[in-house]
ZAMI-825737 format. One record per atom (N, C-alpha, C): x, y, z. Coordinates in steps of 0.001 Angstrom, whole numbers, padded with zeros to 6 digits, always signed. Example, Ala and Ser with C-alpha at 12.3 -4.5 7.8 and 13.67 -1.06 7.14 Angstrom:
+013190-005690+007800+012300-004500+007800+013200-003300+007800+012850-002250+007080+013670-001060+007140+012900+000030+007870
// end
This chain:
+000537-001107-000251-000073-000264+000499+001247+001670-000349+002082+001753+000963+003042+002335+001059+003415+002443-000153+003765+001900-000575+004563+001336-002074+003947+002280-003314+002504+002053-003454+001794+002195-004029+001300+003614-004723+001964+004029-002442+001330+005832-002613+002145+006912-003313+003997+005544-003465+005281+006827-003674+004712+006455-005002+003648+005904-006090+003923+006151-007531+003079+007784-007901+003150+008742-008654+003474+010266-008990+001896+009431-009323+001140+008432-010029+000432+008974-010339-000826+008925-009756-000207+007738-008345-001111+007569-007387-001253+008913-007299-000154+009386-006274-000594+010484-005923-001138+011803-006562-000983+011676-007833-001866+012726-008218-003396+012403-008329-003672+010885-008128-005293+010680-008128-005359+011040-006710-004979+011060-005708-004797+010977-004068-005046+012735-003927-004507+012858-004368-004824+014587-005030-005878+015137-005149-006895+014810-005939-007019+014906-007154-009248+015102-005767-009113+012683-005188-009875+013160-004036-009955+013734-003333-008703+014656-002433-009409+014669-001419-009219+016492-002237-008653+017232-003620-009525+018056-003698-010698+018122-003754-011251+017261-004193-012620+017150-003967-013728+017094-002269-012759+015819-001949-013990+015994-000436-013493+016194+000634-012303+016856+000667-012155+018834+001619-013260+019350+002463-013126+019396+000557-015329+020690+000430-015734+020339+001429-016585+019242+001293-017378+018141+000847-017091+018343+002681-016203+017151+003341-015936+017415+004604-016521+018589+005078-015686+020027+005691-016051+020580+006275-017138+021380+006095-017907+021353+005008-019110+021621+004161-020361+021090+005716-019995+019995+005569-020400+018602+006693-020646+019186+008232-018687+019724+008682-019084+020224+009802-020123+021432+010780-019704+022312+009042-020717+023509+009777-022161+023501+009341-022328+022029+008857-023762+022617+008836-023967+021727+009836-022732+020336+010477-023159+020245+011883-023554+021120+012804-022384+022696+013124-022476+023296+014430-023925+024296+014153-023897+024655+012879-025388+024637+012439-026424+024397+013164-027299+023184+013119-027770+023207+013764-027805+023171+015053-026413+022319+015795-026296+022188+017319-026595+023590+017336-026449+024822+017005-026228+026267+017223-027813+026146+017185-028963+025754+016490-030238+026392+016412-030696+025945+017509-030789+024386+018398-030585+023430+018894-029980+025079+020430-029278+024494+020480-028544+025805+021862-029929+027370+021588-030200+027489+020577-030640+028879+021112-032236+028024+021497-031870+027659+020493-034346+027228+021117-033976+026385+022207-033998+026657+023315-033711+024797+024196-033479+026209+025376-033526+027197+024891-033708+028411+025513-035684+028436+025432-036503+028142+024987-038160+028899+025238-038225+026780+025510-038065+025944+025097-038919+024797+025308-038714+023669+025670-038648+022903+026126-038766+021589+025376-039585+020845+024142-040791+021303+024049-041792+020389+022922-040269+021200+021889-040061+022407+021246-039684+023453+020305-037664+022757+020185-037135+022087+021702-036474+021297+021070-036126+019841+019879-037037+019820+020934-037628+018157+019721-037735+018495+018520-038694+019377+018422-038696+019655+017103-037271+020211+015877-036836+021280+016057-035027+021393+015778-034798+020583+015894-034495+019661+016846-034033+017380+016109-034698+016922+015131-036125+017033+015219-036575+015870+014200-036005+017165+012389-036058+018431+012793-035617+018375+011717-034269+019061+010723-033460+018724+012342-031720+019055+011938-031816+017599+010917-032065+016279+012119-032356+015048+010784-032266+014845+010047-034256+014980+009477-034319+014794+008408-033714+015942+006793-032876+017399+007447-032093+018094+006553-031573+017170+006456-030242+016461+007638-028788+016280+007472-029521+014543+006536-030439+013801+006048-030130+013395+005512-030961+013432+004548-031474+014745+003714-031321+015791+002124-029778+015800+001963-029236+016989+002426-027934+016897+002211-026770+015572+001962-027036+014723+002711-026186+013938+002582-026502+012896+001201-027904+013090+001167-028329+012532-000240-028226+013515-001915-028470+014569-001383-027896+015502-002424-026227+015387-002308-024964+015836-001405-024482+015635-001497-023447+013904-002446-023871+012927-001749-023676+012080-002548-024027+011580-004200-025197+012800-004683-025458+012850-006033-024122+013583-006470-024059+015114-005753-022710+015257-006408-021460+014736-006488-021033+013981-005859-020200+013333-005952-020070+012348-007078-021518+011448-006678-020619+010152-008185-021246+011615-009231-021460+012126-009735-022104+012833-010885-020646+014309-010714-019787+014454-010543-018405+014258-010575-018047+013162-010845-017932+012219-010734-016299+010629-010522-016708+010321-012201-018431+010274-012594-018848+009929-013694-018305+010783-015250-018593+012096-014292-017974+012974-015776-016477+012946-015454-016323+013348-014399-014138+012886-014272-014053+011792-015150-015080+010789-015255-014418+009395-015753-014861+009370-017228-015425+010228-017956-016188+010017-019438-015307+011605-020639-014848+011867-019516-013746+012435-019701-012170+012181-019721-012291+010153-019716-010846+010461-019020-009835+010707-017819-010264+011491-017280-010097+013034-016636-008670+012190-015424-009216+010282-015217-008086+009817-014064-007480+008509-014740-007920+008949-016105-006511+007878-016835-005060+008686-016996
// end
């Protein structure tokens, strides 16, 4: 495995994958923080409101995960169709 990472072609591919993946990871982290802050602000109102925000955050997270997966998959298909990784 380490031998493969030293290969220049593999290094280039890893760099491209990380270039695509790191912003997605950062975005997911920031979305999680926004949900946490929403819950924190609403916690001063009441228990039912916190429950509503928690359920809404879970539903939003599912939608975001689905659309991110579709976006990453589409990017991979487009890159493969133009022979970017070859």
